[in-house]
DOKELUM-75600 format. One line per 3 residues: number of its first residue (from 1); their letters; for each residue x, y, z of N, C-alpha, C. Coordinates in pm, 1 decimal, padded with zeros to 6 digits. Each point is the difference from the previous one (the first is absolute). Layout:
residues N
NUM = A = X/Y/Z/X/Y/Z/X/Y/Z; ...
//
This chain:
residues 247
1 = MPR = 11813.7/04689.5/11430.0/-00079.0/-00032.2/00119.8/-00147.0/00028.4/-00026.9; -00089.9/-00098.0/00022.0/-00142.3/00021.4/-00028.9/-00061.4/00105.1/00090.9; -00097.6/00071.8/-00054.3/-00068.6/00103.2/00077.9/-00089.7/-00064.4/00104.0
4 = SGP = 00009.2/00046.8/00126.2/-00078.9/-00058.9/00107.7/-00137.3/00064.1/00012.8; -00009.9/00127.2/-00034.2/-00126.6/00070.7/00010.3/-00084.8/-00019.4/-00123.4; -00118.7/00056.9/00000.0/-00089.7/-00013.5/-00116.3/00051.4/00076.6/-00120.5
7 = LVS = -00027.8/-00051.2/-00118.1/00034.8/00069.2/-00123.3/-00105.8/00102.8/-00037.3; -00126.1/-00035.2/00029.5/-00113.1/00085.3/-00038.4/-00085.0/00030.6/00122.6; -00032.3/00126.0/00017.2/-00090.1/00042.0/00108.0/-00130.3/00048.5/-00062.2
10 = VII = -00110.3/-00065.2/00035.2/-00131.8/00039.2/-00050.2/-00065.3/00090.9/00102.9; -00029.1/00121.8/-00039.7/-00053.7/00101.4/00091.0/-00145.0/00029.4/-00036.4; -00089.6/-00020.9/00096.9/-00143.5/00011.5/-00024.5/-00060.6/00104.7/00094.0
13 = PTY = -00037.5/00117.6/-00050.1/-00067.7/00099.3/00084.3/-00146.4/-00038.6/00017.9; -00053.1/00019.2/00119.6/-00139.2/-00037.5/00024.9/-00074.2/00104.5/00082.4; -00131.0/00001.8/-00018.6/-00092.1/00071.6/00087.6/-00135.5/-00067.6/-00014.8
16 = CEE = -00044.1/-00063.4/00107.5/-00128.1/-00072.6/00001.0/-00006.4/-00103.4/-00111.9; 00096.7/-00089.3/-00001.5/00007.9/-00103.6/-00104.0/-00009.2/-00141.2/00059.4; -00080.4/-00015.9/00104.9/-00009.4/-00130.4/00065.5/-00055.4/-00108.4/-00092.0
19 = ETI = -00075.9/00039.5/-00101.7/-00060.7/-00097.6/-00090.0/00093.2/-00042.9/-00113.5; 00100.0/00080.0/-00031.3/00084.8/-00028.2/-00116.6/00143.4/-00037.1/00034.1; 00050.8/00043.3/00113.9/00142.8/-00013.8/00028.2/00044.7/-00146.1/00010.2
22 = EGC = -00084.2/-00087.6/00051.1/00039.2/-00140.2/00012.2/00027.6/-00061.4/-00137.2; -00089.5/00022.1/-00095.5/00019.3/-00054.3/-00133.6/00121.3/00059.8/-00068.4; 00021.0/00129.0/00020.7/00116.1/00067.4/-00057.8/00129.6/-00061.9/00052.9
25 = LKS = 00007.0/-00019.1/00131.8/00120.2/-00058.1/00061.4/00020.6/-00145.4/-00041.5; -00107.9/-00074.1/-00014.0/00013.2/-00139.3/-00043.4/00058.5/-00007.6/-00140.5; -00035.1/00096.3/-00084.2/00055.2/00000.9/-00135.3/00149.8/00029.0/00002.3
28 = VVN = 00045.7/00069.5/00103.1/00143.7/00024.3/00017.3/00069.1/-00126.7/00050.2; -00061.3/-00065.2/00097.8/00055.4/-00123.3/00056.2/00010.5/-00109.8/-00106.5; -00094.2/-00002.9/-00092.3/-00006.1/-00105.9/-00100.8/00089.0/00024.7/-00121.4
31 = QRF = 00085.6/00100.2/00007.3/00087.8/00029.2/-00113.3/00101.6/-00111.4/-00023.1; 00020.8/-00034.3/-00126.5/00105.8/-00093.4/-00038.5/00125.1/00083.2/-00030.6; 00085.5/00011.5/00100.3/00116.6/00088.1/-00012.2/00121.7/-00071.9/00057.9
34 = SQG = 00079.3/-00058.0/-00086.5/00113.9/-00080.9/00044.1/00125.9/00082.1/00022.9; -00000.9/00125.9/-00041.6/00121.1/00081.4/00009.5/00034.2/00042.8/00141.4; -00097.1/00000.5/00089.5/00026.0/00045.3/00135.7/-00129.3/00012.9/00079.0
37 = RIE = 00008.4/00069.6/00109.6/-00113.8/00013.2/00091.3/-00077.7/00128.3/-00026.6; -00129.0/-00006.2/00025.4/-00088.9/00115.2/-00011.9/-00050.1/00035.5/00139.5; 00002.9/00127.0/00034.7/-00062.0/00043.3/00125.1/-00121.5/00085.6/-00032.1
40 = SIV = -00101.1/-00009.9/00084.4/-00121.9/00079.3/-00018.0/-00014.7/00098.9/00114.7; -00027.5/00124.3/-00035.5/-00012.3/00107.9/00097.9/-00133.5/00071.1/-00021.2; -00085.1/-00005.1/00098.8/-00127.7/00070.8/-00005.0/00013.0/00127.2/00082.7
43 = VDS = -00031.7/00112.3/-00061.2/00004.2/00128.7/00070.3/-00142.7/00051.2/00008.8; -00056.8/-00008.2/00118.1/-00141.1/00035.3/00019.0/-00013.5/00138.7/00061.6; -00089.5/00079.2/-00057.5/-00021.9/00137.1/00048.6/-00100.2/00002.9/00114.4
46 = HSP = 00030.3/-00078.6/00103.3/-00077.7/-00004.3/00124.1/-00148.1/-00026.9/-00027.3; -00026.9/-00107.4/-00074.3/-00137.8/-00036.4/-00033.3/-00081.1/-00032.2/00125.1; -00126.9/00041.3/00003.9/-00086.0/-00032.4/00114.0/-00056.4/-00142.4/-00007.4
49 = DLT = 00024.3/-00070.7/-00111.2/-00052.3/-00135.4/-00014.0/00109.5/-00102.1/00034.9; -00010.1/-00122.3/-00050.9/00092.5/-00108.1/00036.5/00113.0/-00020.1/-00101.2; 00029.5/00100.8/-00078.4/00103.0/-00013.7/-00102.7/00131.9/-00049.3/00057.0
52 = RTV = 00048.9/00063.0/00105.2/00130.1/-00037.7/00057.2/-00004.0/-00140.3/00059.5; -00109.9/-00034.2/00064.4/-00013.6/-00132.9/00060.1/00006.4/-00108.1/-00106.3; -00069.5/00021.2/-00110.2/00000.7/-00096.5/-00109.5/00138.9/-00007.3/-00063.1
55 = AQK = 00061.8/00114.8/-00021.5/00130.8/00005.4/-00065.3/00108.3/-00069.1/00081.8; -00009.7/00011.0/00133.0/00102.8/-00057.3/00087.1/00007.9/-00152.0/-00009.1; -00103.7/-00063.0/-00051.0/00000.6/-00145.5/-00014.5/00093.1/-00045.3/-00112.1
58 = TAD = 00027.9/00088.2/-00095.2/00075.1/-00039.6/-00119.3/00121.2/00087.3/-00028.5; -00011.6/00129.1/00022.3/00106.6/00093.3/-00036.9/00122.6/-00016.0/00089.5; 00116.1/00030.9/-00053.7/00123.7/-00003.0/00078.5/00007.5/00118.8/00094.7
61 = KVL = -00049.4/00114.5/-00046.7/00000.1/00120.4/00083.2/-00131.6/00073.4/-00020.1; -00056.7/00050.1/00108.8/-00120.9/00081.6/-00006.9/00025.7/00128.4/00077.5; -00005.0/00113.1/-00069.0/00022.3/00128.8/00063.6/-00133.0/00071.0/00021.6
64 = DLQ = -00013.1/00064.7/00113.6/-00118.6/00079.0/00030.2/00037.8/00146.6/-00013.8; -00032.0/00056.6/-00115.5/00036.8/00138.2/-00029.2/-00110.6/00092.8/00049.5; 00034.8/00091.4/00085.7/-00099.6/00089.5/00059.3/-00028.9/00118.8/-00091.1
67 = ARG = -00019.1/-00027.1/-00127.4/-00027.3/00107.1/-00095.6/-00057.5/-00060.6/-00126.3; -00082.4/00077.8/-00071.7/-00052.6/-00041.6/-00130.0/00093.8/00048.3/-00109.4; -00009.7/-00063.3/-00114.1/00081.3/00040.4/-00113.7/00075.3/-00118.6/-00056.9
70 = VGK = -00033.1/-00037.0/-00124.7/00061.8/-00118.5/-00058.3/00148.5/00022.1/-00026.8; 00038.4/00122.5/-00032.9/00141.4/00029.0/-00020.0/00079.0/-00018.3/00128.3; -00055.9/00047.5/00110.5/00065.3/-00016.2/00129.9/00013.8/-00147.5/00034.9
73 = ARN = -00104.9/-00076.3/-00027.2/00001.0/-00142.2/00033.9/00106.1/-00074.6/-00080.5; 00006.5/00026.2/-00129.7/00099.1/-00067.9/-00082.8/00142.4/00036.2/00043.5; 00022.0/00125.9/00028.7/00133.4/00042.8/00042.0/00038.2/-00060.0/00134.7
76 = AGA = -00096.8/-00011.4/00090.0/00026.6/-00060.9/00131.0/00038.1/-00146.3/-00016.1; -00068.5/-00069.0/-00090.2/00033.3/-00139.6/-00025.5/00138.2/-00015.0/-00059.9; 00035.5/00089.6/-00090.4/00130.5/-00005.6/-00064.6/00113.5/00019.3/00100.9
79 = KVA = -00024.0/00080.3/00103.7/00103.1/00026.9/00100.0/00038.8/-00125.0/00078.2; -00094.5/-00091.2/00021.0/00030.3/-00121.7/00077.7/00024.3/-00120.5/-00090.2; -00011.8/00020.2/-00131.0/00017.2/-00110.5/-00094.7/00147.2/-00039.4/-00010.9
82 = QGE = 00024.3/-00129.5/-00011.2/00136.3/-00050.9/-00012.2/00034.9/-00041.8/-00142.1; -00099.3/-00013.3/-00085.7/00024.1/-00045.8/-00136.4/00068.2/00104.6/-00085.4; 00073.8/-00045.6/-00099.8/00063.2/00091.9/-00094.7/-00099.8/00047.3/-00105.0
85 = ILL = -00110.3/-00076.9/-00014.7/-00109.2/00038.8/-00088.5/-00125.5/00019.6/00084.0; -00067.6/00111.9/-00020.3/-00124.5/00030.3/00070.5/-00116.4/-00020.1/-00096.4; -00100.9/-00073.4/00043.4/-00121.7/-00016.6/-00079.4/-00115.7/00063.0/00076.2
88 = FLD = -00056.1/00105.5/-00055.3/-00113.1/00068.2/00061.5/-00128.5/-00060.4/-00056.4; -00085.1/-00043.8/00090.7/-00118.2/-00077.1/-00038.7/-00122.6/00051.3/00073.8; -00109.0/00022.4/-00073.4/-00124.9/00041.0/00064.0/-00063.9/-00117.9/00070.8
91 = ADT = -00071.8/00026.8/00107.4/-00056.9/-00105.8/00083.8/-00112.8/-00076.5/-00067.5; -00061.7/00058.1/-00101.7/-00108.4/-00069.0/-00070.7/00050.0/-00060.0/-00131.4; 00127.5/-00037.6/-00000.9/00063.8/-00052.0/-00120.1/00065.7/-00134.3/00029.6
94 = YLE = -00022.2/-00096.5/-00088.0/00057.0/-00134.7/00017.3/00096.6/-00027.7/-00114.9; 00111.6/-00063.4/00031.7/00104.8/-00025.7/-00098.2/-00008.1/-00140.9/-00057.4; 00029.2/-00011.9/-00129.7/00023.8/-00132.2/-00058.1/00123.5/-00058.3/00068.1
97 = TNF = 00008.4/-00131.7/00006.5/00107.9/-00064.5/00076.0/00139.4/00027.0/-00056.3; 00009.2/00044.1/-00124.4/00131.0/00028.4/-00059.1/00032.8/00148.8/-00002.1; -00084.5/00081.5/00063.7/00014.5/00145.5/-00011.9/00136.1/00047.7/00049.3
100 = VSE = 00036.0/-00035.9/00122.6/00125.7/00048.8/00057.5/00119.9/-00047.8/-00081.3; -00004.3/-00124.8/-00043.3/00109.8/-00054.3/-00079.6/00016.7/00076.7/-00131.1; -00111.0/00028.5/-00066.9/00005.7/00074.4/-00125.0/00047.0/00143.4/00022.7
103 = MYS = -00053.7/00063.8/00103.5/00041.1/00136.8/00029.8/00148.4/00006.2/00033.2; 00045.2/-00094.9/00083.9/00140.0/-00000.9/00042.4/00093.8/-00021.5/-00119.1; -00040.9/-00083.9/-00093.7/00085.2/-00027.9/-00115.8/00025.1/00125.2/-00082.9
106 = AFS = -00097.2/00092.8/-00001.4/00016.8/00123.9/-00076.5/00113.0/00085.7/00056.5; 00026.1/-00014.8/00129.0/00105.2/00078.2/00064.5/00140.1/-00057.1/-00024.8; 00008.3/-00112.1/-00072.7/00131.6/-00053.5/-00035.6/00073.7/00097.2/-00092.6
109 = DRR = -00077.1/00083.1/-00069.7/00057.9/00111.0/-00076.7/00027.5/00112.3/00098.5; 00126.1/00030.3/00023.8/00036.2/00097.5/00103.2/-00050.4/00140.8/-00031.7; -00038.5/00022.9/-00125.6/-00054.4/00132.0/-00035.1/-00142.3/00017.7/00051.6
112 = VVC = -00068.4/-00111.6/00026.4/-00140.2/00004.5/00041.7/-00011.2/00039.0/00147.5; -00083.6/00098.4/00028.3/-00018.7/00047.5/00137.3/-00143.9/-00016.7/00047.7; -00093.7/-00020.2/-00093.8/-00141.9/-00008.2/00037.6/-00073.1/-00090.6/-00098.8
115 = VSG = -00085.1/-00089.5/00052.3/-00069.8/-00096.9/-00084.1/-00147.3/-00007.0/00040.6; -00086.8/00009.1/-00098.2/-00143.5/-00015.1/00024.2/-00047.8/-00131.9/-00058.2; -00103.4/-00056.0/00062.4/-00062.2/-00120.0/-00053.1/-00120.5/00035.2/-00084.2
118 = ILK = -00072.7/-00102.9/-00043.1/-00121.6/00016.1/-00079.0/-00121.4/-00019.2/00090.9; -00098.3/00087.2/-00013.1/-00118.5/-00004.6/00085.7/-00119.0/-00063.8/-00071.2; -00073.8/-00081.5/00076.7/-00126.0/-00055.5/-00045.8/-00101.2/00011.3/00113.6
121 = SLE = -00128.4/-00010.8/-00033.1/-00105.0/00013.2/00100.6/-00005.0/-00121.7/00091.5; -00017.6/00023.7/00128.5/-00007.3/-00106.9/00098.4/-00138.5/-00063.6/00007.1; -00103.2/00082.2/-00007.7/-00136.2/-00048.4/00021.8/-00059.9/-00070.3/-00121.9
124 = RLE = -00097.6/-00084.9/00029.0/-00084.8/-00054.5/-00105.2/-00111.8/00101.2/-00022.0; -00009.1/00052.3/-00120.6/-00090.1/00110.6/-00027.9/-00106.9/-00037.6/-00102.2; -00105.4/00079.6/-00000.1/-00102.1/-00012.7/-00103.8/00061.5/00041.1/-00133.8
127 = PLD = -00056.6/-00048.3/-00112.6/00061.3/00024.2/-00131.4/00040.2/00144.3/-00027.3; -00089.2/00097.0/00026.2/00032.9/00139.2/-00028.7/00110.9/00052.2/00091.4; -00007.2/-00038.6/00127.0/00104.1/00041.9/00094.0/00133.0/-00066.3/-00034.0
130 = KLF = -00006.0/-00124.1/-00045.5/00122.1/-00070.3/-00039.9/00063.9/00068.1/-00120.3; -00083.8/00042.2/-00094.3/00050.3/00070.6/-00118.0/00068.8/00130.1/00041.3; -00062.5/00071.0/00095.5/00061.5/00122.8/00049.8/00133.9/-00028.4/00065.8
133 = AVS = 00006.3/-00103.2/00085.3/00123.5/-00032.1/00071.3/00111.8/-00036.8/-00097.2; -00034.1/-00079.7/-00101.0/00099.2/-00038.3/-00100.5/00052.7/00124.3/-00071.7; -00090.4/00090.9/-00034.6/00039.4/00122.7/-00069.3/00083.1/00089.9/00091.3
136 = HYG = -00043.7/00012.7/00124.5/00069.4/00086.9/00095.8/00142.6/-00047.5/00023.9; 00016.5/-00127.3/00033.6/00134.6/-00050.1/00028.2/00081.5/-00017.7/-00128.0; -00068.6/-00027.0/-00111.4/00070.6/-00006.1/-00127.2/00064.8/00134.1/-00032.1
139 = FTN = -00075.8/00109.0/00021.7/00053.4/00134.3/-00022.1/00113.6/00030.9/00098.1; -00020.8/-00034.7/00128.2/00102.5/00025.2/00101.7/00129.8/-00072.4/-00032.9; -00010.7/-00126.0/-00039.6/00119.1/-00078.3/-00034.3/00070.8/00056.6/-00122.7
142 = KLA = -00078.1/00035.3/-00102.3/00059.1/00053.1/-00122.9/00067.2/00135.3/00025.5; -00063.4/00082.0/00082.3/00058.7/00130.2/00034.6/00133.3/-00018.6/00071.6; 00004.7/-00096.0/00091.4/00124.6/-00026.8/00072.4/00109.4/-00046.3/-00096.8
145 = QIS = -00036.1/-00088.7/-00093.0/00098.2/-00053.3/-00094.7/00052.6/00107.5/-00094.4; -00090.1/00079.7/-00057.4/00040.6/00102.9/-00095.1/00081.6/00109.5/00068.6; -00047.3/00044.8/00115.4/00071.5/00106.8/00070.9/00138.4/-00045.6/00044.9
148 = AHL = 00012.9/-00126.9/00040.1/00130.9/-00052.0/00038.4/00092.4/-00004.3/-00121.3; -00053.9/-00041.6/-00113.1/00079.1/-00007.3/-00123.3/00049.8/00138.3/-00041.4; -00080.2/00102.9/00025.7/00036.4/00136.8/-00036.0/00088.1/00066.7/00105.2
151 = GFP = 00028.0/-00072.6/00110.0/00083.9/00056.3/00105.3/-00072.4/00094.8/00092.3; -00133.4/-00011.9/00002.8/-00084.8/00087.1/00082.6/-00099.8/-00088.3/00074.6; 00050.0/-00089.1/00088.2/-00084.7/-00103.9/00059.4/-00114.5/00053.7/00084.9
154 = LFP = -00119.7/-00051.5/-00029.5/-00120.0/00034.2/00076.5/-00055.6/-00129.6/00056.7; 00048.7/-00038.1/00117.4/-00035.4/-00128.1/00060.1/-00094.0/00018.2/00117.6; -00110.4/-00074.5/00004.9/-00079.1/-00004.7/00123.5/00077.1/-00081.3/00103.2
157 = SVC = -00020.0/00029.1/00125.3/00077.5/-00068.9/00105.4/-00072.8/-00122.9/00052.8; -00095.4/-00051.2/-00075.7/-00074.3/-00118.9/00041.2/00093.5/-00118.3/00021.0; 00096.9/-00014.7/-00090.4/00099.4/-00107.2/00011.0/00127.2/00043.6/-00071.5
160 = VGA = 00078.1/00082.2/00064.0/00119.1/00055.0/-00064.4/00123.7/-00028.2/00085.2; 00106.2/-00044.7/-00067.1/00124.4/-00031.3/00068.9/00103.5/00108.5/-00022.5; 00087.9/00018.7/00099.5/00102.7/00102.9/-00009.9/00130.0/-00049.3/00064.0
163 = RKT = 00111.7/00039.2/-00060.1/00129.4/-00029.0/00060.7/00014.9/00090.5/00122.9; 00027.8/-00057.9/00115.0/-00004.0/00077.4/00124.0/00099.3/00114.6/00001.4; 00118.6/-00021.1/-00052.5/00101.0/00106.9/00000.1/-00048.7/00121.7/-00077.6
166 = VFE = -00070.6/-00023.7/-00110.8/-00049.9/00110.6/-00080.8/-00124.3/00061.7/00065.0; -00083.4/-00085.1/00061.2/-00115.5/00049.7/00075.7/00046.2/00101.7/00103.9; 00104.9/-00033.0/00071.5/00052.5/00090.8/00102.9/00061.1/00124.5/-00063.3
169 = KVG = 00060.0/-00015.5/-00116.1/00062.6/00112.9/-00068.7/-00102.2/00105.3/-00040.4; -00117.5/-00043.5/-00047.8/-00102.2/00096.2/-00043.6/-00086.9/00047.7/00115.9; 00016.1/-00060.2/00117.0/-00075.5/00043.5/00116.6/-00133.0/-00069.8/00019.8
172 = GFR = -00022.5/-00109.2/-00073.9/-00123.5/-00076.5/00017.3/-00121.2/00071.8/-00056.0; -00115.4/-00033.0/00055.5/-00126.9/00059.2/-00045.2/-00022.1/00136.1/00065.5; -00059.8/00090.0/-00073.7/-00038.1/00127.7/00059.2/-00108.1/-00024.9/00105.6
175 = EDI = 00012.4/00067.0/00112.8/-00094.8/-00018.2/00109.2/-00098.1/00116.2/00011.6; 00019.0/00101.2/-00082.2/-00084.0/00119.9/00011.0/-00115.2/00000.4/-00099.1; -00015.2/-00109.3/-00078.4/-00112.3/-00008.5/-00093.8/-00068.2/-00135.6/00016.0
178 = ACA = -00130.9/-00001.8/-00020.3/-00077.8/-00123.7/00016.5/-00041.2/-00058.4/-00133.7; 00029.0/00069.7/-00108.1/-00035.8/-00045.3/-00133.2/00120.6/00019.0/-00091.6; 00031.2/-00100.5/-00080.3/00110.2/00004.0/-00097.0/00137.4/-00012.8/00064.6
181 = EDI = 00003.7/-00041.9/00124.8/00130.8/-00021.5/00062.6/00074.1/-00115.8/-00066.7; -00075.4/-00094.0/-00058.7/00063.3/-00112.9/-00069.0/00058.1/00042.1/-00134.2; -00075.9/00079.5/-00076.5/00049.5/00049.5/-00128.1/00122.6/00088.4/00021.9
184 = TFS = -00005.5/00084.4/00101.2/00113.2/00087.4/00032.6/00123.0/-00082.7/00033.7; -00020.4/-00108.6/00074.1/00111.1/-00086.7/00039.4/00064.8/-00065.9/-00121.7; -00079.9/-00056.8/-00089.1/00057.3/-00068.3/-00116.5/00072.1/00098.4/-00091.1
187 = RMM = -00050.0/00121.8/-00009.7/00068.8/00101.7/-00079.8/00136.6/00033.1/00060.4; 00006.9/00009.9/00132.2/00128.2/00026.9/00065.5/00097.8/-00115.0/-00021.6; -00051.0/-00123.8/00009.3/00084.8/-00116.8/-00022.1/00050.9/-00003.0/-00144.4
190 = GKV = -00085.1/00042.2/-00093.3/00037.2/00001.3/-00140.6/00109.4/00098.8/-00032.6; 00017.8/00101.0/00084.0/00106.7/00097.3/-00021.8/00136.5/-00053.8/00043.5; -00002.3/-00106.7/00080.3/00123.9/-00057.6/00052.3/00044.7/-00121.5/-00081.3
193 = GKC = -00096.2/-00081.6/-00044.9/00034.3/-00121.7/-00071.8/-00114.2/-00046.4/-00088.6; 00009.6/-00122.2/-00043.1/-00097.9/-00057.7/-00091.9/-00118.8/-00058.9/00076.2; -00119.9/00027.3/-00047.5/-00122.6/-00057.4/00056.8/-00064.9/-00087.5/-00107.1
196 = SVN = -00052.4/-00114.2/00041.6/-00056.6/-00092.2/-00097.5/-00125.7/-00066.3/00053.8; -00077.0/-00058.9/-00092.0/-00119.3/-00076.6/00034.1/00026.8/-00144.6/-00038.5; -00017.5/-00091.7/00095.6/00017.1/-00142.1/-00028.2/-00137.2/-00060.6/-00026.5
199 = AKA = -00026.6/-00033.5/-00125.1/-00131.4/-00051.1/-00039.7/-00026.6/-00139.8/00053.8; 00102.5/-00066.9/00053.9/-00018.1/-00133.2/00055.9/-00034.7/00004.0/00148.4; 00007.1/00117.9/00060.0/-00031.8/00016.9/00142.2/-00142.0/00054.9/00012.2
202 = TAY = -00094.6/-00086.1/00037.8/-00141.2/00038.4/00003.9/-00051.7/00010.6/00142.8; -00076.8/00104.4/00025.1/-00065.0/00019.3/00129.1/-00147.9/00027.6/-00023.1; -00082.3/-00048.7/00091.7/-00145.0/00017.4/-00008.8/-00043.6/00097.9/00108.3
205 = TSV = -00059.9/00109.6/-00042.1/-00035.4/00104.8/00095.3/-00148.1/00035.0/-00008.0; -00051.6/00054.3/00106.9/-00143.4/00026.7/00010.6/-00040.1/00129.9/-00069.4; -00119.7/-00000.6/-00057.7/-00056.8/00122.2/-00058.9/-00102.8/00060.5/00095.3
208 = RRI = 00006.3/-00036.7/00126.9/-00102.8/00041.5/00096.7/-00014.2/00151.4/00011.7; 00113.5/00073.0/-00004.9/-00009.0/00144.7/00016.8/-00077.4/00063.1/-00115.6; 00030.5/-00043.1/-00120.2/-00070.7/00053.5/-00116.4/-00146.4/-00042.2/00003.3
211 = SKL = -00025.8/-00125.0/00040.7/-00136.7/-00051.7/00002.6/-00086.0/00073.9/00101.3; 00056.7/00029.2/00118.1/-00080.0/00059.9/00106.8/-00011.3/00151.7/-00010.3; 00107.1/00063.4/-00046.4/-00004.8/00146.3/-00010.6/-00054.0/00045.4/-00134.4
214 = GKK = 00002.0/-00089.5/-00097.1/-00050.9/00034.9/-00132.3/00111.1/00033.7/-00098.3; -00015.0/-00048.4/-00124.5/00103.8/00021.0/-00101.7/00021.9/00147.9/-00028.5; -00108.9/00073.8/-00018.6/00009.9/00141.8/-00034.2/00070.8/00078.6/00109.9
217 = KMY = -00037.2/-00025.6/00123.9/00059.2/00072.7/00111.8/00148.2/-00030.5/00013.9; 00037.9/-00127.6/-00013.4/00139.9/-00038.8/00015.8/00087.1/00056.0/-00111.5; -00044.1/-00016.4/-00124.1/00079.6/00049.9/-00112.8/00011.8/00152.1/00003.9
220 = SMY = -00108.4/00066.8/00038.3/00002.3/00146.0/00011.0/00098.3/00044.2/00108.1; 00000.2/-00071.3/00113.1/00090.6/00034.6/00109.0/00145.5/-00014.8/-00043.5; 00031.3/-00113.3/-00064.4/00136.3/-00023.1/-00047.0/00042.2/00106.6/-00100.6
223 = FKN = -00084.7/00025.3/-00100.0/00034.3/00093.7/-00106.2/00027.0/00139.6/00055.1; -00091.3/00050.3/00082.4/00014.3/00135.6/00054.2/00126.2/00013.9/00084.5; 00027.1/-00100.7/00081.4/00116.1/00008.1/00087.5/00131.2/-00017.6/-00076.1
226 = YVK = 00000.0/-00085.9/-00104.0/00120.3/-00016.8/-00081.0/00032.8/00128.8/-00074.6; -00103.1/00066.8/-00053.8/00022.3/00126.1/-00069.6/00057.8/00104.1/00095.1; -00057.4/00007.6/00118.1/00047.3/00100.9/00095.6/00143.4/-00027.8/00043.5
229 = LFV = 00034.3/-00128.4/00018.2/00132.8/-00035.2/00048.3/00105.6/00006.5/-00109.9; -00029.4/-00061.0/-00115.8/00101.6/-00014.7/-00103.5/00001.0/00111.9/-00103.7; -00114.9/00062.9/-00023.7/-00006.5/00107.3/-00099.5/00015.9/00136.9/00065.3
232 = LNQ = -00075.1/00022.3/00107.2/00004.9/00130.2/00067.9/00106.4/00006.9/00108.7; 00060.4/-00117.3/00029.6/00104.9/-00007.6/00102.5/-00048.8/00051.1/00134.8; -00122.0/-00040.4/00035.3/-00059.8/00037.4/00127.5/-00037.1/-00126.3/00076.7
235 = RPW = -00021.2/00015.6/00129.1/-00042.3/-00115.7/00079.4/-00140.2/-00041.9/-00042.8; -00026.8/-00131.2/-00005.1/-00134.0/-00046.7/-00040.1/-00104.7/00036.7/00103.2; -00126.2/00001.4/-00044.3/-00109.5/00032.1/00091.5/-00015.0/-00109.1/00106.8
238 = VQD = 00016.2/-00124.7/-00040.5/-00020.5/-00111.3/00092.2/00115.0/-00006.6/00099.6; -00029.8/00015.0/00126.9/00101.5/-00008.9/00103.9/-00017.7/-00124.5/00087.6; -00112.3/-00067.0/-00013.9/-00025.1/-00124.6/00071.4/-00076.0/-00092.0/-00094.3
241 = FPH = 00070.8/-00098.5/-00056.4/-00059.1/-00084.1/-00103.0/-00120.5/-00075.0/00056.3; -00112.2/-00000.5/-00073.6/-00122.8/-00063.4/00051.7/00018.8/-00149.1/00026.4; -00029.3/-00040.2/00123.7/00009.9/-00140.6/00036.0/-00130.0/-00073.0/-00030.4
244 = VCT = 00012.2/-00121.3/-00047.2/-00117.0/-00083.2/-00028.5/00007.5/-00125.2/00086.4; -00103.9/-00023.7/00079.6/-00002.4/-00117.5/00086.3/-00005.3/-00126.5/-00083.9; 00049.7/-00108.2/00057.9/00003.9/-00126.9/-00072.5/-00128.5/-00078.3/00014.5
247 = T = -00086.3/00040.1/00088.2/-00124.6/-00074.0/00020.5/-00116.1/00074.6/-00060.9
//
């Protein structure tokens, strides 16, 4: 008997993303996915702008979460998701039209519980900034591939898919940290099953946070908090991840 509900649920956490959410959702709608239906779920942390209004034009479900925290938002979306595969997607990220199909195909191996795509820069940049973006995402992609191969997956949650049954088994994303909740999640998933990177699944994401806050400040923040969390086994200093406006 064919499945009546969606096969894949795309969960997009938002806060003040009125400028980016429409394009992100359109990239979901434009997916070439013949295996079944895709549902889109936007979980907004009570944005004061028009994020929810814009999202309601395209998304299947829009939740108004009365709290900040990307981990909370992703987990809230997962609770109402009907798909057997969950795809967590950042609001400033656009998918290639074959992304969902490629990601879903990786789950045909029943050992696979988590799949990451390949990241590229969304913006048209000046030569030096473009070189930085290529290097930054090149390193991020290679780190994800090598760590997955070694059985120690370090995946950013910009565009990461998870088998829902296993997502629920590990308890989803940690809600008590604002930095490295994605790396922590992929490590937990890696303890249960196989995690992989599909090089044919490409997503284009914004470098706006690094551009506006500065490379030195962003890398320093990540490094210090990762050391405190993963090496010292302490809570990271960052308790509210810095938001960057889209305008």
